[in-house]
C-alpha positions in Angstrom: 87.9 -233.5 55.4 85.1 -233.8 52.8 85.5 -232.1 49.4 83.6 -228.8 49.1 80.5 -229.0 47.0 80.9 -226.9 43.9 78.5 -223.9 43.6 75.7 -224.7 41.2 74.2 -221.9 39.2 72.3 -223.9 36.5 69.0 -225.7 36.5 68.7 -229.5 36.2 67.6 -229.2 32.6 70.5 -226.9 31.7 72.2 -228.2 28.4 75.7 -227.3 29.6 78.3 -230.0 29.0 79.2 -232.4 31.8 82.8 -232.9 33.1 82.9 -236.0 35.3 86.5 -237.0 36.1 87.9 -233.8 34.7 89.6 -230.8 36.3 90.9 -227.3 35.5 94.1 -226.3 37.2 95.1 -222.6 37.5 98.1 -221.1 39.1 97.3 -217.7 40.5 99.7 -214.8 41.2 98.0 -211.6 42.2 95.2 -212.3 39.7 92.1 -213.1 41.8 90.1 -210.5 39.9 90.9 -212.4 36.7 89.8 -215.7 38.3 86.5 -214.1 39.3 86.0 -212.8 35.8 87.2 -215.7 33.6 87.2 -218.9 35.7 83.9 -218.5 37.6 81.9 -218.3 34.4 83.4 -221.6 33.2 82.9 -223.5 36.4 79.3 -222.3 36.9 78.4 -223.6 33.5 80.4 -226.9 33.7 78.6 -229.5 35.8 80.9 -231.9 37.6 84.1 -230.0 36.7 86.7 -229.9 39.5 88.5 -226.6 39.7 91.8 -226.3 41.5 93.4 -222.9 42.2 97.1 -222.8 43.3 97.8 -219.4 44.9 101.4 -218.5 44.5 101.8 -216.1 47.5 101.9 -212.5 46.5 100.4 -210.7 49.5 98.3 -211.6 52.5 95.4 -209.6 51.0 95.5 -211.5 47.7 95.7 -214.9 49.6 92.6 -213.9 51.6 90.8 -212.9 48.3 91.7 -216.2 46.7 90.5 -218.3 49.7 87.2 -216.4 49.8 86.7 -216.8 46.1 87.4 -220.6 46.3 85.0 -221.0 49.1 82.3 -219.1 47.3 82.7 -221.0 44.1 83.3 -224.4 45.5 86.9 -224.6 44.1 89.8 -226.5 45.7 92.5 -224.2 47.0 96.2 -225.1 47.2 98.1 -222.6 49.4 101.8 -223.0 49.2 103.7 -220.8 51.8 105.6 -218.9 49.0 105.7 -218.5 45.3 106.9 -221.8 43.8 106.7 -220.6 40.2 104.4 -221.6 37.4 105.6 -225.1 36.8 106.0 -226.2 40.4 102.6 -224.6 41.1 100.9 -226.5 38.3 102.5 -229.7 39.7 100.9 -229.0 43.1 97.6 -228.3 41.4 97.5 -231.4 39.3 98.4 -233.6 42.3 95.4 -232.1 44.1 93.2 -232.7 41.1 94.3 -236.3 41.0 93.5 -236.7 44.7 90.0 -235.4 43.9 89.6 -238.2 41.2 90.5 -236.3 38.0 91.5 -238.5 35.1 92.1 -235.5 32.7 93.4 -232.0 33.4 93.1 -228.7 31.7 96.0 -226.4 32.6 94.8 -222.8 32.2 96.2 -219.3 32.7 94.1 -216.8 34.9 94.0 -214.4 31.9 92.7 -217.1 29.5 89.0 -217.1 28.8 87.5 -220.4 27.6 83.9 -221.3 27.0 82.5 -224.5 28.4 82.0 -226.0 25.0 85.6 -225.3 24.1 86.8 -226.9 27.3 84.5 -229.9 26.5 86.0 -230.2 23.0 89.6 -230.3 24.5 88.6 -233.0 27.0 86.8 -234.9 24.3 90.0 -234.9 22.1 92.0 -236.3 25.1 89.3 -239.0 25.7 89.5 -240.0 22.0 93.4 -239.9 22.1 94.7 -240.3 25.6 98.3 -240.3 24.3 97.9 -236.7 22.9 98.4 -233.4 24.7 96.1 -230.9 23.0 95.8 -227.1 22.9 93.4 -224.7 21.2 94.2 -221.8 19.0 94.9 -219.0 21.4 93.7 -215.6 20.3 94.3 -212.1 21.5 91.2 -210.1 22.4 91.2 -208.5 19.0 90.9 -211.9 17.4 94.4 -212.2 16.0 96.3 -215.5 16.7 98.6 -215.4 19.7 99.6 -219.0 19.5 98.7 -222.0 17.4 101.7 -224.1 18.2 105.3 -223.3 17.7 108.6 -224.9 17.0 111.9 -224.6 18.8 115.1 -225.0 16.7 117.4 -227.6 18.2 120.2 -225.9 16.3 120.0 -222.5 18.0 116.9 -222.3 20.2 115.1 -219.8 18.1 111.3 -220.0 18.0 109.2 -220.3 14.9 105.4 -220.2 14.6 103.9 -223.5 13.5 101.9 -221.5 10.9 105.2 -220.9 9.0 105.7 -224.6 8.2 106.9 -226.3 6.0 110.5 -225.7 7.0 113.7 -226.6 5.3 114.8 -230.2 6.2 118.1 -228.9 7.6 116.2 -227.1 10.3 116.0 -229.6 13.2 113.1 -228.5 15.3 110.8 -229.7 18.0 107.1 -228.7 18.3 105.7 -227.2 21.5 102.4 -226.0 22.8 101.8 -222.9 24.9 101.2 -223.5 28.6 98.5 -220.8 28.6 96.0 -223.7 27.8 96.9 -227.4 27.7 94.8 -230.5 28.1 96.0 -234.0 28.7 95.3 -237.2 30.5 96.6 -237.7 34.0 98.4 -240.9 32.8 100.4 -239.0 30.1 101.1 -236.2 32.5 102.6 -238.6 35.0 104.6 -240.5 32.4 106.1 -237.3 31.2 106.9 -236.3 34.7 104.8 -233.1 34.9 106.6 -229.7 34.7 110.3 -229.9 35.3 111.9 -228.1 38.3 114.2 -225.2 37.9 112.4 -223.0 35.3 110.2 -221.0 37.6 108.7 -219.1 34.7 108.9 -219.5 30.9 110.2 -222.5 28.8 108.5 -225.0 31.1 105.9 -225.6 28.4 108.6 -226.2 25.8 110.2 -228.7 28.1 106.9 -230.4 28.9 106.1 -230.7 25.2 109.5 -232.2 24.6 109.1 -234.8 27.4 105.5 -235.7 26.3 106.9 -236.7 22.9 109.9 -238.5 24.5 107.4 -240.5 26.6 105.6 -241.7 23.5 102.9 -239.0 23.4 101.9 -236.6 20.7 101.0 -232.9 20.4 98.0 -231.5 18.6 96.4 -228.1 18.1 92.6 -228.1 17.6 92.1 -225.4 15.0 88.4 -225.3 15.5 88.7 -224.6 19.2 89.8 -221.2 20.5 90.6 -219.5 23.7 91.0 -215.8 24.3 94.2 -214.8 26.1 94.4 -211.2 27.4 98.1 -211.0 27.3 99.4 -208.7 30.0 96.7 -209.8 32.5 99.5 -212.0 33.9 103.1 -212.1 33.0 102.7 -215.2 30.8 103.8 -213.6 27.5 104.0 -215.7 24.5 106.3 -216.4 21.6 104.1 -214.4 19.2 103.5 -211.4 21.4 103.3 -207.8 20.1 106.3 -205.5 20.4 105.4 -204.0 23.8 107.7 -203.7 26.8 108.0 -206.8 28.8 108.8 -207.3 32.5 112.2 -207.9 33.9 111.2 -211.4 34.8 110.2 -212.1 31.2 113.6 -211.1 29.8 115.6 -212.8 32.5 113.8 -216.2 32.6 113.4 -216.4 28.8 117.1 -215.9 28.3 118.3 -218.0 31.2 115.8 -220.9 30.7 116.7 -221.3 27.0 120.1 -222.6 28.3 118.5 -224.7 31.0 116.4 -226.5 28.4 119.5 -227.0 26.3 121.5 -228.4 29.2 118.7 -230.8 30.0 118.0 -232.1 26.5 120.7 -231.5 24.0 124.0 -233.3 23.1 127.3 -231.7 23.6 127.6 -230.1 20.2 124.2 -228.5 20.2 124.6 -227.3 23.8 127.9 -225.7 22.9 126.4 -224.0 19.9 123.4 -222.6 22.0 126.0 -221.3 24.4 127.9 -219.5 21.7 124.7 -217.9 20.3 123.3 -216.9 23.6 124.2 -213.1 23.3 122.6 -212.9 19.8 119.4 -214.6 20.9 119.3 -212.5 24.0 119.3 -209.4 21.9 116.4 -210.8 19.8 114.4 -211.5 23.0 115.0 -208.0 24.1 113.7 -206.6 20.8 110.4 -208.4 21.4 109.6 -205.5 23.7 110.2 -202.9 21.0 112.9 -200.2 20.7 111.1 -197.5 22.8 112.0 -199.3 26.0 115.6 -198.5 25.4 114.9 -194.9 26.1 115.2 -196.2 29.7 117.4 -199.2 29.2 118.5 -200.1 32.7 115.8 -202.7 33.5 115.8 -204.7 30.2 119.5 -204.6 29.8 120.1 -205.7 33.4 117.7 -208.6 33.0 119.3 -209.7 29.8 122.8 -209.6 31.2 121.8 -211.6 34.2 119.9 -214.1 32.0 122.9 -214.5 29.7 125.3 -214.9 32.7 123.2 -217.4 34.6 122.3 -219.4 31.5 126.0 -219.6 30.5 126.8 -220.9 34.0 124.1 -223.6 33.7 125.5 -224.7 30.3 129.1 -224.6 31.3 128.4 -226.6 34.5 126.6 -229.2 32.5 129.3 -229.5 29.9 131.9 -229.8 32.7 129.9 -232.5 34.4 129.6 -234.5 31.1 133.4 -234.1 30.5 134.1 -235.4 34.0 131.7 -238.3 33.5 133.5 -239.4 30.3 136.9 -239.7 32.0 
């Protein structure tokens, strides 16, 4: 089947940047209106840019809206039969972009708005340094910084904004970049293995950042490039979010997936310590949603207890398997 021809809304002498061999990949979940608002403007002004939309199934009506939007804009649609989650959805989308000839990919949230010149700057940074995964400064609509890179402590799993460096030398930490907007070469993506299975939502960007560095790559934030992230447009909340109530999924997966990351990447001592500190860290994650939510505490507390329970099961199973392997 021939590739659809992207819709062209610019004249031949339009000075918009060109994007040969480059693709934007977006995972949609009930956000077709955001795609029409944010993504269409980028693709119409970006000649040669391949756009791949993975629709994580939310409803038949939303699926129809996404298909119609992709047909109208000339985007490639990937239509899994269910909701595979953010990371698995991105893996499907990047594979489709590779089939279409992309050599570099920009991973973007539906609620992130990026200008063509900013996208071009991210791709140019990857062209200049193919071994580097780059991200922009991610701003809230009011202009404050939502993310400019973060660190995860390997001691206890707590997050620190990269803006608070330097840190004491005893704080062992790994840098990571927000999955709201990431750009990297297809080669680096494939060497790192893409997003890991099992996360579904949250922490998969921490994991990918860790594995990019393990594969010999580097991470960089381009301070002179910015993207606006309308937090709340989707459920991709960030480490530096304001104290507003979060979804049940936010609490559950942030608490659970902290232990999944530890089980995948840490040694026995650090994994055991993360396990011991999981209740305290779960409380801190709950407080990111503010104290007013505890006027009706059933949903947040239920999510936190489930997250702690399932995270502890993952950690204990991993420690048990390691112990058996040493016998």
